[in-house]
All heavy atoms as an XYZ file, in Angstrom:
768
protein
N       0.869     -1.196     -0.033
C       0.014     -0.050     -0.015
C       0.875      1.264     -0.014
O       0.558      2.217     -0.616
C      -0.947     -0.019      1.240
C      -1.912      1.037      1.298
S      -3.101      0.768     -0.059
C      -4.427      1.752      0.551
N       1.968      1.202      0.684
C       2.860      2.457      0.798
C       3.553      2.652     -0.478
O       3.757      3.875     -0.885
C       3.864      2.146      1.854
C       4.702      3.300      2.234
C       5.606      3.022      3.462
N       6.510      4.045      3.689
C       6.283      5.127      4.468
N       5.123      5.240      5.097
N       7.223      5.946      4.615
N       3.830      1.681     -1.385
C       4.547      1.863     -2.642
C       3.520      2.453     -3.537
O       3.900      3.417     -4.370
C       4.972      0.404     -3.143
C       5.476      0.674     -4.559
C       5.980     -0.167     -2.251
N       2.220      2.128     -3.547
C       1.281      2.725     -4.420
C       1.074      4.238     -4.078
O       0.913      5.089     -4.939
C      -0.161      2.052     -4.270
C      -0.171      0.768     -4.896
C      -1.539      0.133     -4.761
C      -1.612     -1.277     -5.305
N      -2.897     -1.874     -5.266
N       1.156      4.628     -2.805
C       1.035      6.041     -2.442
C       2.207      6.814     -2.896
O       2.068      7.987     -3.366
C       0.929      6.132     -0.840
C      -0.440      5.640     -0.365
O      -1.337      5.536     -1.120
N      -0.489      5.334      0.900
N       3.444      6.234     -2.854
C       4.561      6.969     -3.283
C       4.541      7.136     -4.800
O       4.831      8.237     -5.307
C       5.889      6.152     -2.946
C       6.314      6.311     -1.497
C       7.647      5.565     -1.316
C       8.037      5.719      0.134
N       9.354      4.995      0.409
N       4.117      6.174     -5.519
C       4.015      6.247     -6.968
C       2.975      7.260     -7.377
O       3.142      8.048     -8.275
C       3.624      4.895     -7.586
O       4.538      3.920     -7.075
C       3.645      4.920     -9.110
N       1.814      7.383     -6.675
C       0.762      8.242     -6.947
C       1.257      9.736     -6.633
O       1.078     10.595     -7.487
C      -0.478      7.958     -6.122
O      -0.877      6.662     -6.358
C      -1.613      8.855     -6.424
N       1.958      9.938     -5.603
C       2.449     11.226     -5.211
C       3.511     11.704     -6.175
O       3.495     12.844     -6.603
C       3.007     11.196     -3.759
C       3.730     12.504     -3.537
C       1.884     10.973     -2.721
N       4.361     10.802     -6.637
C       5.346     11.177     -7.642
C       4.748     11.454     -8.971
O       5.117     12.493     -9.627
C       6.359     10.010     -7.800
C       7.293      9.839     -6.655
C       8.233      8.737     -6.955
N       9.101      8.566     -5.777
C       9.823      7.481     -5.538
N       9.817      6.446     -6.378
N      10.581      7.432     -4.421
N       3.713     10.777     -9.383
C       3.014     11.006    -10.664
C       2.396     12.451    -10.585
O       2.401     13.199    -11.524
C       2.042     10.010    -10.972
N       1.734     12.749     -9.426
C       1.048     13.999     -9.293
C       2.128     15.171     -9.340
O       1.830     16.174     -9.924
C       0.200     14.062     -7.976
C      -0.947     13.064     -8.150
C      -0.228     15.438     -7.651
C      -1.794     12.902     -6.850
N       3.213     14.986     -8.643
C       4.251     16.042     -8.688
C       4.851     16.214    -10.033
O       5.076     17.360    -10.410
C       5.386     15.599     -7.585
C       4.957     15.787     -6.214
C       6.103     15.316     -5.257
C       4.661     17.246     -5.816
N       5.072     15.189    -10.797
C       5.602     15.353    -12.128
C       4.588     16.074    -13.022
O       5.000     16.895    -13.727
C       5.942     13.954    -12.742
C       6.157     14.041    -14.186
C       7.214     13.348    -12.010
N       3.347     15.678    -12.893
C       2.306     16.370    -13.605
C       2.281     17.911    -13.289
O       2.240     18.772    -14.151
C       0.896     15.752    -13.336
C      -0.245     16.543    -13.932
C      -0.540     16.403    -15.331
C      -1.004     17.354    -13.247
C      -1.566     17.081    -15.923
C      -2.091     18.098    -13.784
C      -2.297     17.929    -15.106
O      -3.339     18.660    -15.694
N       2.369     18.217    -12.022
C       2.302     19.653    -11.579
C       3.520     20.371    -12.104
O       3.507     21.569    -12.633
C       2.158     19.755     -9.983
C       0.788     19.249     -9.550
C       2.507     21.143     -9.563
C       0.642     19.190     -8.066
N       4.764     19.746    -12.020
C       5.934     20.409    -12.465
C       5.892     20.648    -13.962
O       6.200     21.781    -14.447
C       7.239     19.581    -12.095
C       8.472     19.993    -12.839
C       7.380     19.591    -10.626
N       5.387     19.689    -14.821
C       5.321     19.790    -16.248
C       4.269     20.899    -16.540
O       4.531     21.758    -17.528
C       4.977     18.513    -16.916
C       6.140     17.424    -16.921
C       5.570     16.169    -17.437
C       7.296     17.951    -17.687
N       3.116     20.880    -15.853
C       2.080     21.842    -16.162
C       2.558     23.304    -15.875
O       2.425     24.161    -16.696
C       0.805     21.568    -15.379
O       0.414     20.185    -15.681
C      -0.282     22.529    -15.722
N       3.096     23.493    -14.698
C       3.594     24.904    -14.356
C       4.789     25.253    -15.202
O       4.952     26.401    -15.515
C       3.845     24.977    -12.886
C       2.580     24.983    -12.100
C       2.229     24.062    -11.176
C       1.692     26.161    -12.222
C       1.101     24.215    -10.410
C       0.606     26.246    -11.501
C       0.273     25.305    -10.515
N       5.630     24.302    -15.589
C       6.683     24.613    -16.428
C       6.271     25.138    -17.807
O       6.836     26.143    -18.319
N       5.305     24.496    -18.399
C       4.783     24.898    -19.688
C       4.093     26.244    -19.529
O       4.283     27.204    -20.411
C       3.821     23.841    -20.269
C       3.135     24.167    -21.604
C       4.262     24.334    -22.640
C       2.113     23.127    -21.931
N       3.421     26.409    -18.503
C       2.689     27.694    -18.257
C       3.690     28.822    -18.045
O       3.488     29.873    -18.657
C       1.748     27.654    -16.979
C       1.063     28.835    -16.668
C       0.165     28.767    -15.463
O       0.127     27.721    -14.819
N      -0.581     29.795    -15.173
N       4.745     28.630    -17.255
C       5.704     29.641    -17.109
C       6.497     29.946    -18.413
O       6.837     31.093    -18.632
C       6.683     29.275    -15.977
C       6.081     29.172    -14.586
S       5.175     30.678    -14.168
C       6.424     31.847    -14.094
N       6.697     29.000    -19.188
C       7.396     29.245    -20.527
C       6.512     30.124    -21.364
O       7.024     31.067    -21.974
C       7.674     27.846    -21.205
C       8.085     28.043    -22.634
C       9.459     28.427    -22.900
C       7.292     27.714    -23.696
C       9.855     28.584    -24.175
C       7.751     27.880    -25.001
C       9.072     28.340    -25.230
N       5.195     29.786    -21.454
C       4.328     30.648    -22.253
C       4.160     32.020    -21.701
O       4.150     33.011    -22.432
C       2.943     29.954    -22.420
C       2.893     28.694    -23.230
C       1.521     28.093    -23.162
C       3.319     28.964    -24.639
N       4.177     32.153    -20.390
C       4.148     33.415    -19.712
C       5.407     34.275    -19.962
O       5.317     35.489    -20.295
C       3.955     33.262    -18.266
C       3.860     34.582    -17.441
C       2.690     35.293    -17.458
C       4.934     35.002    -16.658
C       2.625     36.472    -16.814
C       4.839     36.193    -15.947
C       3.671     36.920    -16.087
O       3.569     38.083    -15.358
N       6.546     33.614    -19.985
C       7.784     34.282    -20.236
C       7.827     34.744    -21.637
O       8.335     35.817    -22.033
C       8.997     33.381    -19.948
N       7.296     33.933    -22.622
C       7.289     34.329    -24.072
C       6.351     35.503    -24.261
O       6.620     36.442    -25.023
C       6.888     33.126    -24.907
S       8.111     31.863    -25.097
N       5.206     35.508    -23.543
C       4.234     36.543    -23.728
C       4.754     37.846    -23.179
O       4.420     38.959    -23.680
C       2.972     36.175    -23.031
N       5.558     37.880    -22.146
C       5.964     39.116    -21.505
C       7.417     39.487    -22.018
O       7.972     40.450    -21.496
C       6.062     38.949    -20.049
C       4.672     38.905    -19.455
O       3.800     39.544    -20.009
N       4.457     38.099    -18.398
N       7.991     38.714    -22.970
C       9.346     39.087    -23.312
C       9.276     40.231    -24.370
O       8.345     40.393    -25.102
C      10.013     37.893    -24.008
O       9.357     37.470    -25.121
N      10.232     41.047    -24.402
C      10.374     42.178    -25.355
C      11.654     42.026    -26.100
O      12.679     41.521    -25.681
C      10.371     43.504    -24.644
C       9.081     43.854    -23.988
C       8.946     43.600    -22.637
C       8.076     44.474    -24.698
C       7.726     44.010    -22.014
C       6.898     44.863    -24.014
C       6.667     44.532    -22.761
O       5.551     44.845    -22.148
N      11.625     42.388    -27.367
C      12.724     42.422    -28.214
C      13.600     43.592    -27.812
O      13.188     44.652    -27.468
C      12.224     42.622    -29.704
C      13.425     42.395    -30.675
O      14.548     42.391    -30.325
N      13.061     42.153    -31.857
N      14.909     43.508    -27.844
C      15.873     44.480    -27.391
C      15.769     45.761    -28.297
O      15.970     46.897    -27.868
C      17.318     43.996    -27.279
C      17.443     42.900    -26.349
C      17.532     43.455    -24.930
N      17.645     42.339    -23.989
C      17.351     42.460    -22.732
N      16.678     43.492    -22.323
N      17.500     41.356    -21.990
N      15.554     45.509    -29.597
C      15.522     46.686    -30.575
C      14.159     47.219    -30.774
O      14.011     48.295    -31.341
C      16.043     46.137    -31.934
C      17.475     45.583    -31.902
C      17.857     45.056    -33.258
C      18.502     46.725    -31.497
N      13.089     46.441    -30.376
C      11.722     46.812    -30.646
C      10.919     46.580    -29.432
O      11.120     45.665    -28.718
C      11.232     46.042    -31.892
C      10.009     46.587    -32.411
O       9.352     47.451    -31.905
N       9.623     46.086    -33.583
N       9.863     47.363    -29.176
C       9.001     47.125    -28.019
C       7.840     46.206    -28.333
O       6.806     46.105    -27.619
C       8.399     48.425    -27.497
C       9.484     49.312    -26.822
O      10.377     48.708    -26.404
O       9.263     50.545    -26.716
N       7.946     45.400    -29.396
C       6.901     44.514    -29.788
C       6.905     43.311    -28.906
O       7.942     42.675    -28.751
C       7.052     44.244    -31.203
C       5.984     43.282    -31.814
C       6.223     42.939    -33.238
O       6.983     43.676    -33.922
O       5.650     41.934    -33.733
N       5.728     42.786    -28.432
C       5.669     41.596    -27.643
C       5.607     40.455    -28.603
O       5.033     40.486    -29.639
C       4.397     41.592    -26.757
C       4.514     42.412    -25.566
C       3.338     42.165    -24.677
C       3.506     42.781    -23.286
N       2.496     42.400    -22.381
N       6.139     39.309    -28.125
C       6.047     38.045    -28.809
C       4.855     37.374    -28.392
O       4.558     37.122    -27.198
C       7.289     37.241    -28.607
C       8.614     37.891    -28.943
C       7.218     35.864    -29.225
C       9.855     37.243    -28.512
N       3.963     36.952    -29.308
C       2.756     36.148    -29.045
C       3.148     34.691    -29.131
O       3.584     34.167    -30.111
C       1.673     36.422    -30.101
O       1.495     37.811    -30.149
C       0.431     35.739    -29.789
N       2.958     33.984    -27.928
C       3.331     32.517    -27.909
C       2.443     31.697    -28.767
O       2.987     30.777    -29.382
C       3.242     32.177    -26.423
C       2.383     33.192    -25.774
C       2.488     34.409    -26.628
N       1.177     31.892    -28.749
C       0.229     31.103    -29.509
C      -1.006     31.905    -29.835
O      -1.477     32.710    -29.157
C      -0.118     29.858    -28.769
N      -1.571     31.548    -31.069
C      -2.846     32.206    -31.469
C      -3.562     31.197    -32.389
O      -2.946     30.477    -33.112
C      -2.620     33.516    -32.205
O      -1.903     33.282    -33.450
N      -4.863     31.282    -32.392
C      -5.675     30.392    -33.238
C      -6.697     31.300    -33.959
O      -7.441     32.032    -33.288
C      -6.434     29.398    -32.318
C      -7.396     28.494    -33.061
C      -6.655     27.537    -34.002
C      -8.226     27.671    -32.041
N      -6.657     31.137    -35.294
C      -7.671     31.946    -36.094
C      -8.537     30.949    -36.861
O      -7.955     30.074    -37.638
C      -6.883     32.861    -37.051
C      -5.969     33.858    -36.283
C      -7.831     33.636    -37.973
C      -5.008     34.597    -37.191
N      -9.789     31.026    -36.710
C     -10.771     30.077    -37.319
C     -11.644     30.859    -38.337
O     -12.194     31.844    -37.986
C     -11.677     29.433    -36.309
C     -12.621     28.519    -37.007
C     -10.846     28.645    -35.247
N     -11.500     30.462    -39.598
C     -12.294     30.955    -40.697
C     -13.047     29.853    -41.422
O     -12.507     28.745    -41.481
C     -11.416     31.796    -41.700
C     -10.829     32.921    -41.100
O     -11.356     33.624    -40.245
N      -9.599     33.248    -41.579
N     -14.142     30.066    -42.012
C     -14.930     29.172    -42.898
C     -14.378     27.730    -43.138
O     -13.937     27.437    -44.170
C     -15.154     29.844    -44.213
C     -15.762     31.156    -44.141
O     -16.635     31.379    -43.237
O     -15.413     32.055    -44.998
N     -14.359     26.940    -42.094
C     -13.948     25.640    -42.169
C     -12.400     25.423    -42.152
O     -11.983     24.309    -42.315
N     -11.637     26.452    -41.931
C     -10.174     26.388    -41.778
C      -9.722     27.015    -40.561
O     -10.334     27.884    -40.047
C      -9.460     27.119    -42.986
C      -9.704     26.434    -44.345
O      -9.882     25.243    -44.437
N      -9.851     27.241    -45.369
N      -8.712     26.397    -40.003
C      -8.098     27.042    -38.724
C      -6.619     27.140    -38.920
O      -5.955     26.292    -39.543
C      -8.391     26.063    -37.552
N      -6.089     28.272    -38.546
C      -4.683     28.557    -38.535
C      -4.129     28.685    -37.124
O      -4.550     29.569    -36.392
C      -4.335     29.810    -39.355
C      -2.879     30.132    -39.425
C      -2.644     31.347    -40.287
O      -3.531     31.990    -40.597
O      -1.438     31.596    -40.592
N      -3.169     27.806    -36.748
C      -2.641     27.818    -35.430
C      -1.208     28.332    -35.522
O      -0.414     27.727    -36.285
C      -2.671     26.396    -34.764
C      -2.003     26.223    -33.417
C      -2.776     27.020    -32.382
C      -2.013     24.725    -33.138
N      -0.797     29.405    -34.817
C       0.494     29.884    -34.841
C       1.107     29.716    -33.444
O       0.526     30.141    -32.480
C       0.570     31.395    -35.202
C       0.163     31.674    -36.557
C       0.194     33.216    -36.850
C      -0.146     33.483    -38.298
N      -0.121     34.909    -38.580
N       2.229     28.973    -33.416
C       2.966     28.787    -32.171
C       4.450     29.189    -32.359
O       5.104     28.650    -33.154
C       2.929     27.309    -31.746
C       1.432     26.806    -31.581
C       3.689     27.011    -30.467
C       1.314     25.382    -31.232
N       4.788     30.329    -31.705
C       6.086     30.886    -31.747
C       6.585     31.023    -33.221
O       7.579     30.456    -33.553
C       7.030     30.031    -30.872
C       6.801     30.069    -29.377
C       7.799     29.118    -28.730
C       6.926     31.532    -28.831
N       5.862     31.710    -34.007
C       6.213     32.089    -35.377
C       6.188     30.875    -36.361
O       6.657     30.900    -37.473
C       7.559     32.776    -35.529
C       7.558     34.122    -34.881
O       6.420     34.673    -34.840
O       8.586     34.564    -34.419
N       5.621     29.801    -35.928
C       5.410     28.572    -36.851
C       3.906     28.474    -37.086
O       3.132     28.508    -36.081
C       5.996     27.280    -36.279
C       7.520     27.372    -36.184
C       8.034     25.978    -35.970
C       9.543     26.101    -35.837
N      10.269     25.033    -36.403
N       3.494     28.258    -38.278
C       2.112     28.299    -38.630
C       1.650     26.825    -39.073
O       2.354     26.216    -39.870
C       1.825     29.292    -39.709
O       0.411     29.369    -40.071
N       0.462     26.453    -38.620
C      -0.106     25.114    -38.959
C      -1.470     25.437    -39.418
O      -2.289     26.068    -38.781
C      -0.109     24.187    -37.734
C       1.260     23.938    -37.168
C       1.694     24.675    -36.028
C       2.193     23.112    -37.754
C       2.942     24.481    -35.474
C       3.438     22.869    -37.223
C       3.849     23.470    -36.117
O       5.044     23.393    -35.591
N      -1.871     24.823    -40.516
C      -3.291     25.024    -41.090
C      -3.981     23.753    -41.045
O      -3.443     22.614    -41.312
C      -3.138     25.537    -42.533
C      -2.675     26.942    -42.615
O      -2.953     27.775    -41.853
N      -1.824     27.162    -43.656
N      -5.286     23.846    -40.615
C      -6.089     22.644    -40.517
C      -7.447     22.905    -41.240
O      -7.919     23.961    -41.195
C      -6.444     22.330    -38.947
C      -5.261     22.119    -38.144
C      -4.756     23.085    -37.285
C      -4.639     20.867    -38.192
C      -3.696     22.878    -36.560
C      -3.514     20.655    -37.411
C      -3.054     21.690    -36.547
N      -7.914     21.934    -41.880
C      -9.166     22.085    -42.600
C     -10.267     21.233    -41.824
O     -10.076     20.067    -41.578
C      -9.053     21.569    -44.067
O     -10.240     21.579    -44.725
N     -11.413     21.900    -41.631
C     -12.560     21.186    -41.015
C     -13.537     20.671    -42.091
O     -14.637     20.194    -41.699
C     -13.242     22.152    -40.059
C     -12.412     22.574    -38.882
C     -12.144     23.873    -38.710
C     -12.013     21.642    -38.031
C     -11.409     24.328    -37.570
C     -11.209     21.936    -36.973
C     -10.895     23.368    -36.755
N     -13.257     20.842    -43.328
C     -14.084     20.439    -44.342
C     -14.359     18.831    -44.362
O     -15.350     18.360    -44.875
C     -13.652     20.903    -45.705
C     -13.647     22.377    -45.815
C     -13.234     22.826    -47.273
N     -12.710     24.193    -47.281
C     -13.374     25.267    -47.221
N     -14.714     25.182    -47.068
N     -12.913     26.462    -47.217
N     -13.371     18.156    -43.855
C     -13.448     16.707    -43.843
C     -14.638     16.261    -43.001
O     -15.285     15.245    -43.165
C     -12.059     16.052    -43.351
C     -12.188     14.564    -43.141
C     -10.985     16.433    -44.292
N     -14.863     16.967    -41.888
C     -15.905     16.572    -40.964
C     -17.071     17.523    -41.007
O     -17.769     17.797    -40.035
C     -15.425     16.504    -39.443
C     -14.721     17.799    -39.042
C     -14.496     15.311    -39.279
C     -14.331     17.843    -37.626
N     -17.409     17.966    -42.249
C     -18.645     18.863    -42.441
C     -19.801     17.916    -42.389
O     -19.734     16.778    -42.668
C     -18.474     19.541    -43.790
O     -18.492     18.713    -44.836
N     -20.971     18.482    -42.024
C     -22.231     17.626    -41.923
C     -22.571     16.941    -43.225
O     -23.222     15.917    -43.230
C     -23.240     18.599    -41.544
C     -22.527     19.802    -40.910
C     -21.218     19.837    -41.543
N     -22.133     17.422    -44.401
C     -22.439     16.716    -45.659
C     -21.542     15.564    -45.956
O     -21.911     14.723    -46.745
C     -22.237     17.720    -46.819
C     -23.170     18.947    -46.835
C     -22.746     20.068    -45.825
O     -21.565     20.113    -45.634
O     -23.654     20.774    -45.423
N     -20.472     15.423    -45.170
C     -19.560     14.286    -45.401
C     -20.010     13.103    -44.640
O     -20.519     13.144    -43.555
C     -18.142     14.739    -44.919
C     -17.103     13.817    -45.526
O     -17.350     12.691    -45.958
N     -15.816     14.233    -45.460
N     -19.672     11.889    -45.175
C     -20.083     10.627    -44.502
C     -19.306     10.397    -43.197
O     -19.744      9.728    -42.264
C     -19.944      9.394    -45.452
C     -20.874      9.424    -46.595
C     -20.596      8.279    -47.513
C     -21.651      8.310    -48.671
N     -21.419      7.191    -49.608
N     -18.087     10.969    -43.124
C     -17.200     10.705    -42.001
C     -17.702     11.546    -40.860
O     -17.349     11.226    -39.669
C     -15.796     11.137    -42.337
N     -18.644     12.459    -41.071
C     -19.144     13.299    -39.931
C     -19.948     12.423    -38.984
O     -19.794     12.609    -37.705
C     -20.052     14.353    -40.555
C     -20.672     15.280    -39.471
C     -19.871     16.240    -38.947
C     -21.947     15.078    -39.128
C     -20.514     17.136    -37.940
C     -22.570     15.947    -38.190
C     -21.871     16.914    -37.608
O     -22.413     17.741    -36.629
N     -20.723     11.535    -39.450
C     -21.545     10.648    -38.575
C     -20.649      9.773    -37.683
O     -20.886      9.633    -36.518
C     -22.523      9.767    -39.442
C     -23.322      8.958    -38.574
C     -24.363      9.466    -37.785
C     -23.207      7.576    -38.709
C     -25.121      8.587    -37.032
C     -24.033      6.715    -37.878
C     -24.931      7.295    -37.138
N     -19.612      9.193    -38.237
C     -18.692      8.389    -37.546
C     -17.941      9.158    -36.444
O     -17.765      8.771    -35.313
C     -17.682      7.706    -38.511
C     -18.494      6.771    -39.402
C     -16.623      6.921    -37.805
C     -17.663      6.182    -40.562
N     -17.479     10.388    -36.877
C     -16.737     11.237    -35.919
C     -17.754     11.693    -34.798
O     -17.284     11.747    -33.633
C     -16.170     12.427    -36.650
N     -18.975     11.884    -35.097
C     -19.923     12.262    -34.106
C     -20.195     11.243    -33.052
O     -20.260     11.444    -31.868
C     -21.246     12.691    -34.842
C     -22.325     13.124    -33.869
C     -22.286     14.443    -33.310
C     -23.322     12.257    -33.386
C     -23.202     14.792    -32.457
C     -24.295     12.725    -32.428
C     -24.239     13.908    -32.042
O     -25.225     14.381    -31.140
N     -20.180      9.934    -33.587
C     -20.464      8.839    -32.653
C     -19.226      8.564    -31.750
O     -19.501      8.242    -30.509
C     -20.720      7.550    -33.452
C     -22.105      7.502    -34.191
C     -22.199      6.242    -35.050
C     -23.208      7.612    -33.168
N     -18.045      8.752    -32.172
C     -16.843      8.402    -31.348
C     -16.323      9.586    -30.573
O     -15.382      9.409    -29.889
C     -15.792      7.793    -32.261
C     -16.106      6.493    -32.805
C     -16.393      6.235    -34.159
C     -16.230      5.412    -31.920
C     -16.701      4.938    -34.585
C     -16.538      4.151    -32.313
C     -16.803      3.844    -33.656
N     -16.902     10.752    -30.770
C     -16.447     11.910    -29.994
C     -17.126     12.002    -28.593
O     -18.363     11.812    -28.490
C     -16.823     13.215    -30.792
O     -16.350     13.172    -32.065
C     -16.244     14.424    -30.137
N     -16.286     12.194    -27.553
C     -16.896     12.323    -26.227
C     -17.852     13.577    -26.114
O     -17.671     14.570    -26.838
C     -15.683     12.485    -25.255
C     -14.530     12.202    -26.056
C     -14.876     12.294    -27.527
N     -18.824     13.417    -25.180
C     -19.814     14.513    -25.061
C     -19.166     15.828    -24.693
O     -19.569     16.948    -25.092
C     -20.835     14.131    -23.977
C     -21.654     12.968    -24.405
O     -21.837     12.755    -25.605
O     -22.177     12.337    -23.448
N     -18.158     15.908    -23.853
C     -17.482     17.083    -23.453
C     -16.880     17.803    -24.689
O     -16.974     18.999    -24.783
C     -16.412     16.827    -22.349
C     -16.976     16.275    -21.055
C     -17.142     14.843    -21.091
O     -16.799     14.154    -22.071
O     -17.816     14.320    -20.108
N     -16.181     17.001    -25.471
C     -15.577     17.621    -26.674
C     -16.601     18.134    -27.654
O     -16.455     19.170    -28.225
C     -14.694     16.522    -27.329
C     -13.808     17.019    -28.550
C     -12.929     18.204    -28.099
C     -13.010     15.909    -29.089
N     -17.754     17.405    -27.782
C     -18.743     17.843    -28.707
C     -19.320     19.119    -28.245
O     -19.596     20.065    -29.023
C     -19.862     16.776    -28.774
C     -19.844     15.964    -30.027
C     -21.110     15.080    -30.092
N     -20.682     13.818    -29.536
C     -21.386     12.935    -28.970
N     -22.696     13.184    -28.828
N     -20.976     11.806    -28.556
N     -19.558     19.271    -26.886
C     -20.090     20.535    -26.364
C     -19.156     21.712    -26.567
O     -19.603     22.788    -26.887
N     -17.855     21.451    -26.332
C     -16.906     22.480    -26.619
C     -16.859     22.950    -28.100
O     -16.714     24.140    -28.427
N     -16.929     21.929    -28.965
C     -16.897     22.294    -30.351
C     -18.135     23.060    -30.852
O     -17.979     23.966    -31.645
C     -16.732     20.967    -31.267
C     -15.391     20.331    -31.157
C     -15.432     19.011    -31.910
C     -14.364     21.234    -31.728
N     -19.250     22.729    -30.268
C     -20.495     23.467    -30.580
C     -20.356     24.901    -30.208
O     -20.931     25.824    -30.806
C     -21.659     22.753    -29.981
C     -22.174     21.499    -30.592
C     -23.271     20.906    -29.834
C     -22.644     21.710    -32.017
N     -19.729     25.136    -28.990
C     -19.573     26.538    -28.523
C     -18.652     27.373    -29.426
O     -18.836     28.496    -29.687
C     -18.973     26.554    -27.159
C     -19.929     26.125    -26.077
C     -19.144     25.998    -24.733
C     -21.096     27.096    -25.907
N     -17.554     26.700    -29.973
C     -16.572     27.457    -30.715
C     -16.819     27.508    -32.208
O     -16.348     28.368    -32.918
C     -15.128     26.865    -30.508
C     -14.640     27.183    -29.058
C     -14.508     26.125    -28.132
C     -14.407     28.480    -28.675
C     -14.081     26.423    -26.904
C     -13.962     28.802    -27.413
C     -13.829     27.768    -26.482
N     -17.519     26.429    -32.769
C     -17.798     26.451    -34.264
C     -19.067     26.837    -34.595
O     -19.960     27.147    -34.401
C     -17.438     25.116    -34.775
C     -16.061     24.559    -34.607
C     -15.989     23.153    -35.074
C     -15.099     25.427    -35.356
């Protein structure tokens, strides 16, 4: 029983350290200033337009298309069935 408690506590501590480490990295990027310019660096942004999404993370851009899972497509029904309720609710709010 004592070994399970140690393992659980270690897993929780690792999770907390990783979560706060990522949060502090993004916070440091958001508050950093260029030495030659007062422009802030944006760590991440998401722009959603007509079935397309553009995700920018530290000056790298990724484009995603939502046309594959449009209601007219056959894959939409399968994706709808296998998607958890929480994710479906979040998607309905944002899309």
